[in-house]
C-alpha positions as CSV (number, residue, x, y, z in Angstrom):
1,M,139.4,37.5,152.3
2,K,139.0,39.2,148.9
3,R,137.2,36.1,147.6
4,L,134.8,36.1,150.6
5,I,134.0,39.8,150.0
6,L,133.4,39.1,146.3
7,I,131.1,36.2,147.2
8,S,129.2,38.4,149.7
9,L,128.8,41.1,147.0
10,L,127.5,38.6,144.5
11,L,125.0,37.2,147.0
12,F,123.8,40.7,147.8
13,V,123.3,41.5,144.1
14,S,121.5,38.3,143.4
15,L,119.2,38.8,146.4
16,S,118.6,42.5,146.0
17,P,115.9,42.2,143.3
18,T,113.8,40.1,145.7
19,L,114.5,42.6,148.5
20,A,113.5,45.4,146.2
21,L,110.2,43.7,145.4
22,Q,109.4,43.2,149.0
23,K,110.1,46.9,149.7
24,T,107.9,48.0,146.8
25,E,104.9,45.9,147.4
26,E,101.7,47.8,146.3
27,K,99.7,49.0,149.3
28,S,96.9,50.3,147.0
29,I,96.0,50.5,143.4
30,T,93.5,52.6,141.4
31,V,91.1,51.0,138.9
32,I,89.0,52.7,136.2
33,T,86.1,51.0,134.3
34,Y,85.1,52.9,131.2
35,N,82.7,52.2,128.2
36,I,84.7,54.1,125.6
37,H,82.1,54.1,122.8
38,H,84.9,53.1,120.3
39,C,86.7,56.3,121.1
40,N,83.9,58.4,119.5
41,P,83.0,61.5,121.4
42,P,79.1,61.4,121.1
43,A,78.9,65.1,120.2
44,Q,81.2,64.5,117.2
45,K,79.6,62.0,114.9
46,G,82.2,59.9,113.0
47,V,85.2,61.3,114.9
48,I,87.6,58.8,116.5
49,D,89.7,60.4,119.3
50,T,91.9,57.9,121.1
51,D,93.8,60.8,122.6
52,A,90.7,61.9,124.5
53,I,90.1,58.5,126.0
54,A,93.8,58.0,126.8
55,D,93.9,61.4,128.6
56,V,90.9,60.3,130.8
57,I,92.7,57.1,131.8
58,K,96.0,58.9,132.5
59,E,94.4,61.8,134.5
60,S,92.4,59.3,136.6
61,G,95.7,57.9,137.9
62,A,94.6,54.4,137.1
63,D,96.9,51.4,137.4
64,I,94.4,49.2,135.7
65,A,91.8,50.1,133.1
66,L,88.8,47.8,132.3
67,L,87.4,49.0,129.0
68,Q,84.2,48.2,127.0
69,E,83.1,48.9,123.4
70,V,86.7,48.6,122.0
71,D,87.3,48.5,118.3
72,V,90.2,46.6,116.7
73,K,90.8,47.0,113.0
74,M,87.3,48.2,112.2
75,T,86.4,50.3,109.2
76,R,84.4,52.7,111.3
77,S,87.4,53.4,113.6
78,L,90.0,53.9,110.9
79,G,91.3,50.3,111.0
80,E,93.1,51.1,114.3
81,D,93.9,48.6,117.1
82,Q,92.3,50.7,119.9
83,A,93.5,48.4,122.7
84,M,97.1,48.7,121.6
85,I,96.9,52.4,121.0
86,L,95.2,53.2,124.3
87,S,97.8,51.1,126.1
88,Q,100.6,53.0,124.5
89,K,99.0,56.5,125.0
90,S,97.9,55.9,128.6
91,G,101.2,54.4,129.8
92,L,99.5,51.2,130.9
93,N,102.0,49.1,128.9
94,F,100.4,45.6,129.4
95,Y,97.1,45.0,127.6
96,Y,94.9,42.3,126.1
97,F,91.9,42.6,123.8
98,F,89.0,40.1,124.0
99,K,86.8,39.8,121.0
100,A,83.0,39.5,121.4
101,I,81.8,39.8,117.8
102,D,82.8,40.5,114.2
103,F,81.8,44.0,113.3
104,S,82.5,46.6,110.6
105,G,85.3,44.6,109.0
106,G,87.1,44.0,112.3
107,D,86.7,42.9,115.9
108,Y,84.6,44.4,118.7
109,G,84.8,43.7,122.4
110,V,86.5,44.6,125.7
111,A,90.0,45.2,126.9
112,I,92.2,45.2,130.0
113,L,95.1,47.6,130.3
114,S,97.5,47.4,133.2
115,R,100.7,48.8,134.7
116,F,101.4,45.3,135.9
117,P,102.3,42.2,133.8
118,L,99.3,40.2,132.6
119,S,98.9,36.5,131.9
120,E,96.3,33.7,131.8
121,F,93.9,35.4,129.5
122,N,90.4,33.9,129.2
123,S,87.2,34.9,127.4
124,Y,83.8,33.3,128.2
125,N,80.8,33.7,125.9
126,L,77.8,34.6,128.1
127,D,74.2,33.5,127.8
128,N,72.4,34.6,124.7
129,H,69.2,32.5,124.8
130,I,67.1,35.5,123.8
131,Q,68.9,36.2,120.5
132,S,70.9,39.4,120.8
133,E,74.5,40.6,120.5
134,Q,77.0,38.1,121.9
135,R,78.5,39.3,125.2
136,V,81.7,38.0,127.0
137,L,83.3,37.9,130.4
138,A,87.1,38.6,130.0
139,T,89.7,37.8,132.6
140,A,93.4,38.2,133.0
141,L,95.8,37.6,135.9
142,A,97.9,40.7,137.0
143,E,101.1,40.2,139.0
144,L,102.0,43.1,141.2
145,A,105.3,43.7,142.9
146,G,106.2,41.1,145.6
147,G,104.4,38.4,143.7
148,V,100.9,39.5,144.6
149,K,98.4,38.2,142.0
150,I,95.0,39.6,141.3
151,L,92.4,38.3,138.9
152,L,91.0,41.1,136.7
153,A,87.7,40.8,134.9
154,T,85.6,43.0,132.7
155,T,82.2,42.6,130.9
156,H,79.6,44.5,128.9
157,L,76.2,42.9,129.6
158,D,73.2,42.7,127.2
159,L,70.5,45.2,126.7
160,V,68.0,42.4,127.1
161,K,67.1,41.8,130.8
162,G,66.3,38.1,130.3
163,N,69.9,37.6,129.1
164,R,71.4,39.8,131.8
165,V,69.9,37.8,134.6
166,K,71.4,34.6,133.3
167,Q,74.7,36.4,132.4
168,I,75.1,37.5,136.1
169,A,74.6,33.9,137.3
170,E,77.2,32.7,134.8
171,I,79.7,35.4,135.9
172,D,79.2,34.4,139.5
173,S,79.8,30.8,138.7
174,I,82.8,31.4,136.5
175,L,84.6,33.7,139.0
176,S,83.6,31.7,142.1
177,N,86.5,29.2,141.5
178,S,89.2,31.9,141.4
179,L,92.2,31.1,143.6
180,Y,93.0,34.9,143.6
181,P,91.2,38.0,144.8
182,L,89.2,39.6,142.1
183,I,88.5,43.0,140.6
184,L,85.5,43.1,138.2
185,G,84.4,46.2,136.3
186,G,82.1,46.9,133.4
187,D,79.0,48.2,131.8
188,F,76.2,46.1,133.2
189,N,73.3,47.9,131.4
190,A,71.3,47.6,134.6
191,T,70.4,50.0,137.5
192,P,71.2,49.2,141.1
193,E,67.6,48.3,142.1
194,S,67.3,45.7,139.2
195,E,67.1,42.0,140.0
196,E,70.4,41.3,138.4
197,M,72.3,44.1,140.2
198,L,70.8,43.1,143.5
199,L,72.2,39.7,142.9
200,M,75.6,41.1,142.0
201,S,75.7,43.1,145.3
202,Q,74.9,39.9,147.2
203,R,77.7,38.0,145.6
204,F,80.4,40.7,145.1
205,I,81.4,43.8,147.1
206,P,80.5,47.1,145.3
207,S,82.9,50.0,145.3
208,T,80.3,52.2,147.1
209,Q,76.7,52.2,148.3
210,S,76.4,55.9,147.3
211,L,76.2,55.5,143.6
212,S,76.3,58.4,141.1
213,P,74.8,58.3,137.6
214,T,77.2,57.1,134.9
215,F,75.1,57.4,131.8
216,P,74.7,59.4,129.5
217,N,77.7,61.6,129.9
218,L,75.6,64.8,129.6
219,N,73.0,65.1,132.3
220,P,73.5,61.5,133.5
221,D,70.4,60.0,135.0
222,R,71.2,56.3,135.6
223,V,73.9,54.1,137.1
224,I,74.9,51.2,134.8
225,D,78.7,51.1,135.2
226,Y,80.3,49.5,138.3
227,I,83.4,48.1,140.0
228,F,83.3,45.1,142.3
229,I,85.8,43.1,144.3
230,R,85.7,39.6,145.8
231,N,88.3,38.0,148.0
232,S,89.1,34.4,147.3
233,T,88.2,31.7,149.8
234,G,91.1,29.7,148.6
235,V,94.0,32.1,149.2
236,K,94.0,34.2,152.4
237,R,97.2,36.0,151.9
238,T,96.0,38.9,149.9
239,I,92.9,40.9,150.9
240,L,91.3,43.7,148.9
241,N,89.2,46.6,150.3
242,F,87.8,49.7,148.7
243,S,89.1,53.0,150.0
244,G,87.7,55.4,147.5
245,H,85.1,55.7,144.7
246,K,84.2,58.4,142.2
247,V,82.5,59.0,138.9
248,L,84.4,61.4,136.7
249,T,82.0,64.1,135.6
250,G,82.3,66.6,132.8
251,V,83.9,64.1,130.5
252,D,82.8,64.0,126.9
253,A,85.2,61.5,125.3
254,S,82.5,58.9,125.5
255,D,78.7,58.6,126.1
256,H,79.5,57.0,129.5
257,L,81.2,58.5,132.5
258,P,84.2,56.6,133.8
259,V,84.1,55.0,137.3
260,V,87.3,55.1,139.4
261,A,88.0,53.2,142.6
262,D,90.9,53.0,145.0
263,I,91.6,49.6,146.4
264,E,93.8,48.8,149.5
265,I,95.9,45.6,149.4
266,T,96.6,43.8,152.6
267,R,98.9,40.7,152.9
268,R,98.2,38.2,155.6
């Protein structure tokens, strides 16, 4: 009898982590996309303030941060690894930096920070046929409680319209093969009525139709930062839907305003 009780207890202990995961499945997550201007508050020339950016991320309540204009080991930003530092200071303990170009003695690009474990990191060079700064699309796979997997993506598109149009087409092509639902955020350097953003809205689901300006941070007058989702046609078990959207105003840590979206997760 004692042996049967012991075996039962061992089985319960071995199964309990799985049961715990099932009970703690995420029903919703919060995502922030933010062009952080290499952690330089625009009103303070030459100042690097990672605390200010980390505070914005923390106060937003984000589970995932999609960041652009991130410096790693650059002279202009004190040689710091901003992706690592922002991960530590924001409490989003999983992160990955994706290099776009060499700059100022270090690397410059985009980053993904997450409360959830990340894997399968990929970076894709985007069209640059009109010679300009190289831009990338960065992706990582996040695994939430209960085994839910979501593909995360971030980008910072070119200032040159001709490149942006082709870059949007490339992004659509790259992400269309995902087996997982997708969250994409970034600085698209294009307004909602532009050719390229009209295409984005046809191919992806925007976080809102009522867009508020995101640039510049003082007296903002244009929308160029966005969050999108797309549900995979290959896997039907996990469905994403937007349940909230806001632009954080009165924030002077960067020359952009951060965009925050709440996303509901449904299992089928």
